[in-house]
N, CA, C and O of each residue as an XYZ file, in Angstrom:
840
protein
N       8.095     12.601      9.606
C       8.119     12.359      7.616
C       7.069     12.759      7.271
O       6.227     12.779      8.169
N       6.699     13.162      6.136
C       5.765     13.637      5.591
C       4.951     12.523      4.790
O       5.668     12.255      3.826
N       3.860     11.790      4.733
C       3.907     10.554      4.229
C       2.233     10.777      3.585
O       1.224     10.850      4.286
N       2.284     10.857      2.112
C       1.084     10.241      1.421
C       0.777      9.013      1.011
O       1.494      8.140      0.522
N      -0.641      9.038      1.319
C      -1.158      7.446      1.567
C      -2.582      7.900      0.243
O      -3.397      8.821      0.277
N      -2.406      6.975     -0.632
C      -3.313      6.935     -1.726
C      -4.084      5.901     -0.984
O      -3.562      5.078     -0.232
N      -5.713      6.017     -1.310
C      -6.459      5.074     -0.766
C      -6.461      5.147      0.198
O      -6.535      4.121      0.874
N      -6.375      6.493      0.834
C      -6.776      6.995      2.225
C      -8.035      6.848      3.198
O      -8.135      7.168      4.382
N      -9.174      6.133      2.140
C     -10.436      6.393      2.275
C     -10.812      4.663      2.808
O     -11.657      4.288      3.621
N     -10.143      4.112      2.256
C     -10.348      2.407      2.168
C     -10.020      2.172      3.864
O      -9.572      3.056      4.594
N     -10.308      0.960      4.238
C     -10.369      0.274      5.351
C      -8.601      0.600      5.816
O      -8.145      1.510      6.508
N      -8.038     -0.320      5.255
C      -6.083     -0.045      5.558
C      -5.696      1.478      5.334
O      -4.743      1.883      5.999
N      -6.148      2.119      4.716
C      -5.809      3.304      4.385
C      -6.007      4.016      5.484
O      -5.125      4.821      5.783
N      -7.417      3.877      6.508
C      -7.943      4.698      7.270
C      -6.963      4.653      8.573
O      -6.513      5.597      9.223
N      -6.778      3.239      8.745
C      -5.419      2.677      9.392
C      -3.794      3.515      9.187
O      -3.044      3.886     10.090
N      -3.668      3.593      8.248
C      -2.409      4.042      8.057
C      -2.318      5.462      8.328
O      -1.254      5.977      8.672
N      -3.528      6.195      8.168
C      -3.150      7.563      8.621
C      -3.139      7.929      9.987
O      -2.320      8.700     10.486
N      -4.357      7.182     10.772
C      -4.170      6.513     11.963
C      -2.903      6.531     12.936
O      -2.587      7.322     13.826
N      -2.286      5.363     12.442
C      -1.059      5.038     12.925
C       0.139      5.712     12.712
O       1.130      5.725     13.443
N      -0.067      6.362     11.475
C       0.989      7.229     10.909
C       0.915      8.714     12.213
O       1.728      8.986     13.096
N       0.071      9.168     11.971
C       0.069      9.896     13.236
C       0.070      9.531     14.556
O       0.241     10.440     15.369
N      -0.066      8.523     14.920
C       0.402      8.335     15.904
C       1.768      8.015     16.346
O       2.140      8.233     17.499
N       2.539      7.485     15.411
C       3.928      7.600     15.514
C       5.104      8.591     14.925
O       6.333      8.553     14.866
N       3.935      9.611     14.474
C       4.447     10.903     14.896
C       4.979     11.102     13.508
O       6.106     11.592     13.451
N       4.548     10.895     12.695
C       4.572     11.148     10.808
C       3.370     12.391     11.020
O       2.643     12.742     11.949
N       3.665     12.941      9.264
C       2.211     13.806      9.052
C       1.900     13.116      8.054
O       2.698     12.997      7.125
N       0.518     12.441      8.032
C       0.085     11.788      7.184
C      -0.729     13.013      6.060
O      -0.927     14.198      6.329
N      -0.982     12.515      5.171
C      -1.746     13.038      3.634
C      -2.810     11.952      2.822
O      -2.462     11.200      1.912
N      -3.672     12.026      3.176
C      -4.672     11.164      2.809
C      -5.387     11.343      1.201
O      -6.415     12.017      1.253
N      -5.053     10.901     -0.081
C      -6.003     11.299     -0.934
C      -7.048     10.507     -1.261
O      -6.894      9.300     -1.448
N      -8.143     11.075     -1.355
C      -9.192     11.090     -1.478
C     -10.002     11.810     -2.765
O      -9.737     13.001     -2.934
N     -10.803     11.297     -3.531
C     -11.490     11.504     -4.294
C     -12.564     12.500     -4.446
O     -12.662     13.235     -5.429
N     -13.513     12.500     -3.254
C     -14.554     13.343     -3.036
C     -14.230     14.350     -2.041
O     -13.228     14.411     -1.328
N     -15.139     15.061     -2.097
C     -15.161     16.217     -1.211
C     -15.425     16.064      0.092
O     -14.811     16.715      0.938
N     -16.761     14.822      0.529
C     -17.129     14.536      1.348
C     -16.554     13.627      2.175
O     -16.949     13.249      3.278
N     -15.439     13.254      1.466
C     -14.782     12.180      2.119
C     -13.486     13.143      2.998
O     -12.817     12.275      3.559
N     -12.947     14.371      3.300
C     -12.145     14.795      3.738
C     -12.403     14.518      4.975
O     -11.594     13.825      5.592
N     -13.784     15.077      5.722
C     -13.855     14.840      7.338
C     -13.658     13.943      7.540
O     -13.793     13.944      8.764
N     -13.282     12.571      7.154
C     -13.108     11.257      7.661
C     -11.338     11.692      7.889
O     -11.020     11.981      9.043
N     -10.604     11.716      7.168
C      -9.333     12.074      6.954
C      -8.785     13.129      7.914
O      -7.622     12.959      8.280
N      -9.440     14.184      8.373
C      -8.960     15.092      9.384
C      -9.598     14.233     10.828
O      -8.846     14.202     11.802
N     -10.836     13.619     10.929
C     -10.875     13.353     12.177
C      -9.852     11.699     12.143
O     -10.480     10.655     12.317
N      -8.769     11.657     11.981
C      -8.313     10.887     11.824
C      -6.920     11.212     12.299
O      -6.146     10.490     12.927
N      -6.762     12.439     11.874
C      -5.022     13.025     12.212
C      -4.587     13.466     11.112
O      -3.724     14.340     11.183
N      -5.003     13.045      9.875
C      -4.460     13.233      8.553
C      -4.890     14.549      7.581
O      -6.008     14.962      7.886
N      -4.479     15.032      6.871
C      -4.686     16.282      5.950
C      -5.193     15.727      4.467
O      -4.485     15.096      3.682
N      -6.468     16.076      4.282
C      -6.801     15.721      2.839
C      -6.371     15.977      2.037
O      -6.139     17.186      2.013
N      -5.961     15.279      0.913
C      -5.560     15.926     -0.371
C      -6.762     15.383     -1.640
O      -7.279     14.272     -1.529
N      -7.052     16.163     -2.631
C      -7.811     15.795     -3.721
C      -7.461     15.148     -4.708
O      -6.993     15.869     -5.589
N      -7.484     14.230     -4.910
C      -6.939     13.896     -6.243
C      -7.462     12.646     -7.053
O      -7.990     11.667     -6.524
N      -7.290     12.777     -8.135
C      -7.987     11.370     -9.049
C      -6.218     10.762     -9.049
O      -5.119     11.309     -9.145
N      -6.579      9.733     -8.929
C      -5.279      8.701     -9.424
C      -5.227      8.136    -10.829
O      -4.169      7.547    -11.052
N      -5.804      8.151    -11.504
C      -6.379      7.932    -12.758
C      -5.577      9.410    -13.451
O      -5.245      9.205    -14.619
N      -5.295     10.525    -13.050
C      -4.968     12.160    -13.503
C      -3.830     12.223    -13.377
O      -2.990     11.324    -13.345
N      -3.702     13.646    -13.269
C      -1.906     13.955    -12.894
C      -2.461     14.102    -10.969
O      -3.626     14.300    -10.622
N      -1.517     13.973    -10.212
C      -1.326     13.633     -9.071
C      -0.054     13.870     -8.187
O       0.209     13.367     -7.094
N       1.059     15.239     -9.333
C       1.624     15.787     -9.259
C       1.784     16.720     -7.712
O       2.706     16.856     -6.908
N      -0.055     17.410     -7.831
C       0.235     18.691     -6.462
C      -0.010     17.677     -5.712
O       0.300     18.225     -4.655
N      -0.393     16.380     -5.326
C      -0.496     15.572     -4.738
C       0.696     14.942     -3.529
O       0.518     14.498     -2.394
N       1.892     15.128     -4.312
C       2.873     14.131     -4.187
C       3.691     14.977     -3.945
O       4.584     14.571     -3.200
N       3.813     16.467     -4.402
C       4.672     17.329     -3.988
C       5.058     17.527     -2.817
O       4.110     17.397     -2.042
N       6.567     17.933     -2.007
C       6.779     18.015     -0.605
C       6.726     16.761      0.182
O       7.181     16.797      1.325
N       6.262     15.728     -0.249
C       5.904     14.378      0.372
C       7.685     13.814      1.289
O       8.511     14.716      1.151
N       8.039     13.046      1.790
C       8.984     12.501      2.068
C       8.865     10.621      1.651
O       9.874      9.923      1.542
N       7.797     10.220      1.516
C       7.366      9.250      0.932
C       6.048      8.811      0.527
O       5.163      9.634      0.763
N       5.725      7.849      0.041
C       4.316      7.305     -0.818
C       4.069      6.076     -0.444
O       4.846      5.122     -0.482
N       2.782      6.106     -0.017
C       2.065      4.719     -0.029
C       0.956      4.472     -0.996
O       0.188      5.335     -1.421
N       0.953      3.239     -1.290
C      -0.306      3.171     -2.028
C      -0.901      2.047     -1.379
O      -0.374      0.945     -1.229
N      -2.047      2.408     -1.001
C      -3.176      1.333     -0.444
C      -4.170      1.095     -1.087
O      -4.913      0.212     -0.659
N      -4.594      1.951     -2.595
C      -6.056      2.462     -3.052
C      -5.968      1.008     -3.928
O      -4.996      0.550     -4.528
N      -7.745      0.282     -3.740
C      -7.615     -0.827     -4.640
C      -8.846     -1.056     -4.988
O      -9.635     -1.062     -4.043
N      -9.239     -1.227     -5.916
C     -10.878     -1.329     -6.568
C     -11.254     -2.858     -5.935
O     -12.418     -3.179     -5.696
N     -10.450     -3.479     -5.773
C     -11.013     -5.029     -5.041
C     -11.084     -6.210     -6.441
O     -10.091     -6.015     -7.142
N     -11.758     -7.075     -6.874
C     -11.897     -7.753     -8.007
C     -13.468     -7.900     -7.891
O     -14.025     -8.998     -7.914
N     -14.066     -6.812     -7.776
C     -15.751     -6.762     -7.866
C     -16.306     -5.316     -8.441
O     -17.366     -4.724     -8.241
N     -15.161     -5.000     -9.230
C     -15.877     -3.467     -9.704
C     -15.942     -3.684    -11.064
O     -16.524     -2.760    -11.632
N     -15.619     -4.431    -11.688
C     -14.878     -4.871    -13.071
C     -13.740     -4.582    -13.142
O     -13.009     -4.041    -12.312
N     -13.442     -5.131    -14.700
C     -11.845     -4.978    -15.291
C     -11.199     -3.820    -15.493
O     -10.017     -3.551    -15.281
N     -12.244     -3.019    -16.005
C     -11.738     -1.523    -16.355
C     -11.549     -0.585    -15.340
O     -10.771      0.353    -15.516
N     -12.290     -0.753    -14.096
C     -12.062     -0.081    -13.012
C     -10.447     -0.767    -12.133
O      -9.475     -0.075    -11.828
N     -10.577     -2.034    -11.937
C      -9.290     -2.737    -11.518
C      -8.036     -2.528    -13.023
O      -6.827     -2.661    -12.829
N      -8.364     -2.340    -13.822
C      -7.273     -1.795    -14.409
C      -6.626     -0.640    -14.318
O      -5.413     -0.434    -14.311
N      -7.873      0.393    -14.221
C      -7.540      1.655    -13.848
C      -6.978      2.421    -12.654
O      -6.222      3.391    -12.698
N      -7.504      1.787    -11.532
C      -6.938      2.242    -10.131
C      -5.479      0.972    -10.040
O      -4.364      1.488    -10.113
N      -5.522     -0.286     -9.917
C      -4.959     -1.209     -9.663
C      -3.623     -0.792    -10.276
O      -2.719     -0.410     -9.531
N      -3.470     -0.843    -11.498
C      -2.477     -0.710    -12.461
C      -1.881      0.731    -12.510
O      -0.962      1.347    -11.971
N      -2.687      0.918    -13.262
C      -2.602      2.372    -14.308
C      -2.678      3.574    -12.781
O      -2.087      4.654    -12.809
N      -3.440      3.141    -11.658
C      -3.413      4.424    -10.989
C      -1.791      4.387    -10.271
O      -0.882      5.215    -10.203
N      -2.021      2.590     -9.661
C      -0.451      2.807     -9.022
C       0.883      2.901     -9.907
O       2.001      2.800     -9.403
N       0.625      3.131    -11.466
C       2.295      3.582    -11.822
C       2.206      5.120    -11.686
O       3.131      5.824    -11.282
N       1.078      5.529    -12.041
C       0.810      6.951    -12.280
C       1.652      7.823    -10.994
O       2.434      8.763    -11.139
N       1.264      7.252     -9.878
C       1.648      7.621     -8.236
C       3.128      7.186     -8.443
O       3.954      7.928     -7.912
N       3.672      5.951     -9.225
C       4.992      5.759     -8.578
C       5.804      6.963    -10.155
O       6.971      7.336    -10.267
N       4.789      7.203    -10.954
C       5.881      8.263    -11.736
C       5.994      9.761    -11.454
O       6.955     10.508    -11.638
N       4.758     10.023    -10.956
C       4.510     11.563    -10.033
C       6.136     11.286     -8.916
O       7.195     11.890     -9.085
N       5.876     10.263     -7.876
C       6.953     10.084     -7.089
C       8.727     10.026     -7.466
O       9.644     10.490     -6.788
N       8.799      9.335     -8.696
C       9.982      9.257     -8.992
C      10.003     11.001    -10.016
O      10.991     11.733     -9.957
N       9.117     11.259    -10.612
C       9.558     12.930    -11.341
C       9.752     14.039     -9.934
O      10.462     15.003    -10.218
N       9.474     14.034     -9.169
C       9.544     14.749     -7.818
C      11.150     14.457     -7.395
O      11.997     15.350     -7.387
N      11.381     13.253     -7.095
C      12.408     13.015     -6.409
C      12.352     12.518     -5.094
O      13.173     12.667     -4.189
N      11.447     12.001     -5.098
C      10.908     11.183     -3.801
C      11.332     10.157     -3.579
O      11.292      9.559     -4.654
N      11.847      9.352     -2.636
C      12.549      7.753     -2.737
C      11.900      6.624     -1.969
O      11.889      5.417     -2.214
N      11.421      7.240     -1.086
C      10.449      6.288     -0.508
C       8.864      5.730     -1.266
O       7.902      6.468     -1.476
N       8.931      4.404     -1.546
C       7.136      4.323     -2.138
C       6.981      2.686     -1.160
O       7.844      1.813     -1.064
N       6.008      2.698     -0.727
C       5.478      1.488     -0.261
C       4.659      1.007     -0.555
O       3.709      1.781     -0.442
N       4.309     -0.079     -0.981
C       2.735     -0.522     -2.147
C       2.210     -1.845     -1.631
O       2.933     -2.841     -1.653
N       0.752     -1.888     -1.084
C       0.200     -2.204     -0.821
C      -0.143     -3.782     -2.207
O      -0.447     -3.557     -3.379
N      -0.082     -4.302     -1.991
C      -0.011     -5.484     -3.276
C      -1.142     -6.404     -2.707
O      -2.114     -6.017     -2.059
N      -0.775     -7.986     -3.144
C      -1.637     -8.981     -2.739
C      -0.829    -10.328     -2.838
O      -0.054    -10.662     -3.734
N      -1.248    -11.134     -1.525
C      -0.533    -12.624     -1.853
C      -1.112    -13.243     -2.919
O      -2.296    -12.986     -3.138
N      -0.458    -14.102     -3.722
C      -0.183    -14.619     -5.053
C      -0.580    -13.795     -6.315
O      -1.291    -14.135     -7.261
N       0.231    -12.330     -6.019
C       0.408    -11.054     -7.251
C       1.339    -12.029     -8.154
O       1.252    -11.945     -9.379
N       2.004    -12.719     -7.703
C       3.530    -13.365     -8.694
C       2.827    -14.713     -9.509
O       3.470    -15.555    -10.135
N       1.384    -14.687     -9.336
C       0.784    -16.035     -9.863
C      -0.371    -15.765    -10.170
O      -1.287    -16.404     -9.653
N      -0.645    -14.670    -11.164
C      -2.165    -14.599    -11.321
C      -2.948    -15.907    -11.959
O      -4.151    -15.796    -12.196
N      -2.574    -16.582    -12.110
C      -3.435    -18.173    -12.585
C      -4.265    -18.632    -11.301
O      -5.376    -19.160    -11.344
N      -3.258    -18.230     -9.725
C      -4.377    -18.980     -8.871
C      -5.574    -18.083     -8.315
O      -6.181    -18.228     -7.254
N      -5.731    -17.262     -9.159
C      -7.102    -16.745     -9.181
C      -8.277    -16.950    -10.059
O      -7.699    -17.499    -10.997
N      -9.286    -16.906    -10.346
C     -10.001    -17.245    -11.038
C     -10.651    -15.897    -11.673
O     -10.517    -14.872    -11.005
N     -11.468    -15.804    -13.129
C     -12.233    -14.795    -13.323
C     -11.522    -13.326    -13.100
O     -10.393    -12.921    -13.379
N     -12.631    -12.719    -12.494
C     -12.116    -11.414    -12.208
C     -11.006    -11.411    -10.691
O     -10.706    -10.281    -10.305
N     -10.745    -11.948    -10.321
C      -9.476    -12.178     -9.485
C      -8.314    -12.719    -10.018
O      -7.267    -12.594     -9.382
N      -8.328    -13.261    -11.011
C      -6.838    -13.723    -11.763
C      -6.747    -12.079    -12.382
O      -5.650    -11.594    -12.659
N      -7.955    -11.349    -12.546
C      -7.003     -9.887    -13.665
C      -6.783     -9.074    -12.391
O      -5.825     -8.303    -12.340
N      -7.652     -9.211    -11.319
C      -6.874     -8.512    -10.203
C      -5.464     -8.533     -9.962
O      -4.685     -7.584    -10.051
N      -5.209     -9.770     -9.632
C      -3.682    -10.207     -9.327
C      -2.726     -9.717    -10.483
O      -1.726     -9.038    -10.248
N      -3.106    -10.114    -11.755
C      -2.588     -9.897    -13.086
C      -2.256     -8.086    -12.908
O      -1.103     -7.679    -12.762
N      -3.091     -7.435    -12.937
C      -3.347     -5.779    -12.435
C      -1.955     -5.557    -11.314
O      -1.032     -4.759    -11.476
N      -2.092     -6.268    -10.466
C      -1.220     -6.141     -8.838
C       0.188     -6.459     -9.759
O       1.013     -5.557     -9.906
N       0.363     -7.558    -10.255
C       1.635     -7.760    -10.447
C       2.141     -6.804    -11.812
O       3.297     -6.387    -11.889
N       1.441     -6.617    -12.519
C       1.764     -5.259    -13.881
C       2.604     -4.387    -12.897
O       3.831     -4.383    -13.000
N       2.075     -3.775    -12.110
C       1.885     -2.447    -10.768
C       3.392     -2.785     -9.996
O       4.416     -2.106     -9.923
N       3.169     -3.670     -9.645
C       4.635     -4.440     -9.165
C       5.711     -4.407     -9.844
O       6.685     -3.983     -9.221
N       5.906     -4.756    -11.085
C       6.739     -5.261    -11.899
C       7.521     -3.984    -12.179
O       8.734     -4.093    -12.002
N       7.078     -2.808    -12.578
C       6.402     -1.780    -13.127
C       7.906     -0.584    -12.002
O       8.826      0.163    -12.332
N       7.151     -1.219    -10.300
C       7.496     -0.573     -9.186
C       9.158     -1.265     -9.372
O      10.067     -0.455     -9.554
N       9.410     -2.386     -9.332
C      10.281     -3.090     -9.138
C      11.498     -2.341     -9.906
O      12.593     -2.187     -9.366
N      11.170     -1.844    -11.355
C      12.291     -1.532    -12.154
C      12.301     -0.064    -12.232
O      12.522      0.508    -13.300
N      12.051      0.614    -11.046
C      12.279      1.892    -10.677
C      13.876      1.875    -10.095
O      14.679      0.944    -10.139
N      14.070      3.413     -9.464
C      15.610      3.330     -8.455
C      14.603      3.726     -7.216
O      15.310      3.607     -6.216
N      13.658      4.024     -6.920
C      13.108      4.143     -5.936
C      13.413      2.973     -4.709
O      13.561      1.787     -5.002
N      13.477      3.415     -3.472
C      13.769      2.572     -2.435
C      12.181      2.003     -2.025
O      11.470      2.475     -1.138
N      11.902      1.051     -2.779
C      10.585      0.698     -2.632
C      10.148     -0.644     -1.497
O      11.063     -1.337     -1.053
N       9.100     -0.848     -1.201
C       8.367     -1.975     -0.463
C       7.609     -2.456     -1.215
O       6.967     -1.672     -1.914
N       7.413     -3.690     -1.350
C       6.165     -4.482     -2.013
C       5.694     -5.495     -0.967
O       6.399     -6.415     -0.552
N       4.161     -5.191     -0.491
C       3.779     -6.168      0.553
C       2.960     -6.785     -0.057
O       2.126     -6.275     -0.805
N       3.071     -7.851      0.155
C       1.930     -8.758     -0.355
C       0.791     -9.810      0.864
O       1.131    -10.977      1.056
N      -0.330     -9.329      1.495
C      -0.685    -10.288      2.157
C      -1.706    -10.590      2.143
O      -2.645     -9.998      1.611
N      -1.724    -12.009      2.989
C      -2.974    -12.970      3.209
C      -4.274    -12.223      3.027
O      -4.284    -11.058      2.631
N      -5.491    -12.971      3.350
C      -6.513    -13.188      3.223
C      -6.801    -11.613      4.629
O      -6.390    -11.548      5.788
N      -7.545    -10.719      3.915
C      -7.552     -9.069      5.400
C      -8.427     -9.253      6.369
O      -9.486     -9.414      5.762
N      -8.627     -9.323      7.414
C      -9.380     -9.328      8.559
C      -9.529     -7.997      9.283
O      -8.797     -7.019      9.128
N     -10.081     -8.048      9.710
C     -10.766     -6.296     10.820
C     -10.247     -7.036     12.392
O     -10.840     -6.685     13.412
N      -9.284     -7.910     12.461
C      -9.476     -7.999     14.156
C      -8.222     -7.359     14.702
O      -7.361     -7.124     13.854
N      -7.947     -7.029     15.961
C      -7.183     -6.531     16.607
C      -5.607     -6.742     15.825
O      -5.426     -7.637     14.999
N      -4.870     -6.075     16.106
C      -3.678     -6.101     15.606
C      -2.693     -7.016     16.601
O      -2.928     -6.893     17.803
N      -1.806     -7.760     16.285
C      -0.817     -8.835     17.231
C       0.681     -8.200     17.220
O       1.551     -8.341     18.080
N       0.729     -7.598     16.230
C       2.198     -6.979     16.091
C       2.991     -7.995     15.762
O       4.192     -7.735     15.838
N       2.661     -9.241     15.366
C       3.752    -10.501     15.173
C       2.732    -11.049     13.393
O       1.570    -11.102     12.990
N       3.892    -11.287     12.973
C       3.670    -11.688     11.381
C       4.514    -12.801     10.971
O       5.413    -13.241     11.688
N       4.183    -13.324      9.652
C       5.497    -13.994      9.644
C       5.545    -13.728      7.948
O       4.552    -13.483      7.263
N       6.898    -13.834      7.470
C       7.004    -12.805      5.794
C       7.803    -13.707      5.357
O       8.354    -14.486      6.135
N       8.004    -13.748      3.960
C       8.963    -14.280      3.387
C       8.416    -14.343      1.309
O       7.324    -14.003      0.855
N       9.431    -14.795      0.643
C       9.233    -14.523     -1.071
C       7.922    -15.388     -1.043
O       7.139    -15.050     -1.931
N       7.461    -16.477     -0.205
C       6.212    -16.863     -0.410
C       5.743    -17.720      0.749
O       6.393    -18.739      0.981
N       4.882    -17.483      1.369
C       4.449    -17.797      2.373
C       3.271    -18.704      2.348
O       2.564    -18.432      1.378
N       2.708    -19.885      3.211
C       1.349    -20.450      3.169
C       0.289    -19.660      3.315
O       0.193    -18.902      4.281
N      -0.700    -19.754      2.298
C      -1.565    -18.739      2.190
C      -2.291    -18.568      3.720
O      -2.269    -19.597      4.395
N      -2.700    -17.806      4.113
C      -3.796    -17.775      5.743
C      -3.962    -15.652      5.572
O      -3.805    -14.894      4.615
N      -4.252    -15.474      6.705
C      -5.284    -14.532      6.633
C      -4.241    -13.475      7.587
O      -3.299    -13.990      8.189
N      -4.414    -12.402      7.650
C      -3.866    -11.140      8.507
C      -4.444     -9.819      8.548
O      -5.015     -9.291      7.594
N      -4.294     -9.363      9.556
C      -4.881     -8.165     10.291
C      -4.746     -7.286      9.646
O      -3.575     -6.943      9.485
N      -6.088     -6.266      8.776
C      -5.769     -4.853      8.339
C      -4.763     -4.058      9.152
O      -3.766     -3.507      8.687
N      -5.091     -4.065     10.243
C      -3.932     -3.270     11.708
C      -2.698     -3.819     11.108
O      -2.214     -3.114     10.222
N      -2.023     -5.015     11.416
C      -1.097     -5.438     11.074
C      -0.136     -5.140      9.725
O       1.070     -4.911      9.823
N      -0.762     -5.175      8.635
C      -0.670     -4.839      7.397
C      -0.392     -3.502      7.467
O       0.558     -3.125      6.780
N      -0.931     -2.748      8.071
C      -1.058     -1.282      8.320
C       0.543     -0.714      8.994
O       1.167      0.298      8.675
N       0.797     -1.465      9.719
C       2.053     -1.017     10.801
C       3.184     -1.670     10.076
O       4.234     -1.058     10.274
N       3.309     -2.659      9.340
C       4.193     -3.052      8.384
C       4.576     -2.220      7.664
O       5.691     -1.699      7.632
N       3.349     -1.959      6.790
C       4.023     -0.784      5.807
C       4.505      0.061      6.519
O       5.624      0.210      6.029
N       4.397      0.949      7.636
C       4.546      1.952      8.158
C       5.985      1.654      8.794
O       6.686      2.631      9.056
N       6.397      0.562      9.019
C       7.744      0.036      9.822
C       8.691      0.279      8.482
O       9.768      0.849      8.653
N       8.420     -0.019      7.548
C       9.010     -0.356      6.088
C       9.515      0.565      6.077
O      10.719      0.308      6.091
N       9.317      1.836      6.054
C       9.354      3.430      5.715
C      11.078      3.336      5.997
O      11.945      3.412      5.126
N      11.310      3.130      7.622
C      12.628      3.492      8.165
C      13.324      2.031      8.382
O      14.008      1.933      9.401
N      13.229      0.902      7.549
C      13.664      0.005      8.133
C      14.150     -0.423      6.189
O      13.507     -0.745      5.190
N      15.690     -0.164      6.530
C      16.319      0.068      5.387
C      16.343     -1.309      4.671
O      16.244     -1.300      3.444
N      16.465     -2.509      5.334
C      16.343     -3.761      5.094
C      15.166     -4.407      4.162
O      15.160     -5.326      3.343
N      14.312     -3.636      4.588
C      12.640     -3.947      3.396
C      13.266     -3.187      2.256
O      12.961     -3.770      1.215
N      14.085     -2.030      1.991
C      13.651     -1.355      0.919
C      14.175     -2.487     -0.502
O      15.001     -3.372     -0.280
N      13.832     -2.376     -1.300
C      14.170     -3.002     -2.752
C      13.504     -4.357     -2.448
O      13.922     -5.280     -3.148
N      12.805     -4.583     -1.787
C      11.867     -5.859     -1.548
C      10.788     -6.242     -1.880
O       9.967     -5.325     -1.871
N      10.279     -7.467     -2.264
C       9.025     -7.400     -2.211
C       8.730     -8.916     -1.516
O       9.430     -9.879     -1.829
N       7.849     -9.006     -0.742
C       6.781    -10.191      0.268
C       5.949    -10.521      0.430
O       5.133     -9.600      0.451
N       5.437    -11.641      0.630
C       4.360    -11.970      1.221
C       4.090    -12.008      2.604
O       5.095    -12.552      3.061
N       3.489    -11.807      3.351
C       2.919    -11.988      4.655
C       1.417    -12.632      5.438
O       0.291    -12.385      5.005
N       1.624    -13.259      6.332
C       0.517    -13.511      7.041
C       0.481    -13.755      8.862
O       1.556    -13.812      9.459
N      -0.206    -13.823      9.258
C      -0.083    -13.541     10.854
C       1.013    -14.522     11.515
O       1.022    -15.703     11.168
N       2.020    -13.998     12.551
C       2.815    -15.307     12.579
C       3.658    -14.788     14.251
O       3.167    -14.069     15.121
N       4.701    -15.295     14.247
C       4.932    -15.387     15.863
C       5.966    -14.391     15.866
O       6.255    -14.077     17.021
N       6.849    -13.574     14.697
C       7.611    -12.720     14.855
C       7.083    -11.517     15.184
O       5.932    -11.422     14.757
N       7.474    -10.521     15.795
C       7.547     -9.225     15.512
C       7.584     -8.453     14.435
O       8.269     -8.988     13.562
N       7.065     -7.235     14.054
C       7.064     -6.999     12.833
C       8.577     -6.569     12.320
O       9.178     -6.922     11.306
N       9.093     -5.415     13.705
C      10.345     -5.086     13.088
C      11.297     -6.284     12.724
O      11.909     -6.449     11.669
N      11.280     -7.019     13.760
C      12.127     -8.305     13.566
C      12.168     -8.898     12.322
O      13.148     -9.041     11.591
N      10.824     -9.288     12.109
C      10.822     -9.763     10.644
C      10.860     -9.014      9.430
O      10.704     -9.626      8.374
N      11.143     -7.126      9.416
C      11.638     -7.085      8.188
C      12.869     -7.143      8.475
O      13.484     -7.495      7.468
N      13.715     -6.932      9.562
C      15.386     -6.884     10.046
C      15.720     -8.276      9.280
O      16.704     -8.388      8.550
N      14.843     -9.274      9.513
C      15.064    -10.651      8.777
C      15.064    -10.864      7.512
O      16.010    -11.563      7.147
N      14.348    -10.521      6.689
C      14.366    -10.252      4.904
C      14.927    -10.941      4.614
O      15.176    -11.072      3.416
């Protein structure tokens, strides 16, 4: 499967490229700068130069699935957060729809459904995530929206806990990436939005029982 990863140069994005390649997919990574191409190539992916805030049709064309793992974080200023986390995501969703691609996996954030749980920049960040998620939910795409808890760089356990709401906890970036990839081919994960933290259930089983 040809899979486009937006935000491929981020920590989770790089894991997505690596694991997609290991699983036999053809990963393509969206990067904004020429000098970022080498990193994607070293991980086994094909870099694609594109700006999420502009026309991304050339990047999406020919893909079987699209993943959004880009994020400004909450520390880059509200304008950048709006431009990337909401408008960039919606721009990519529209391009995916326009080209007739059905599968779209969105990396969101725990508590995105209740931005008031954040304060200041974090509240704005969660609100932008929510607006992007709601736009995706309104499409006819076979979407999956993953809302992980606090991200860590620890090794994968391949065991998670998922649900519409789960108690706030941490989750490894590696297991978030593996869950997003597993969601590509697990039909029970389509048209689903869920929170996830580290748990006791194997990723595939967790998605089957959503």
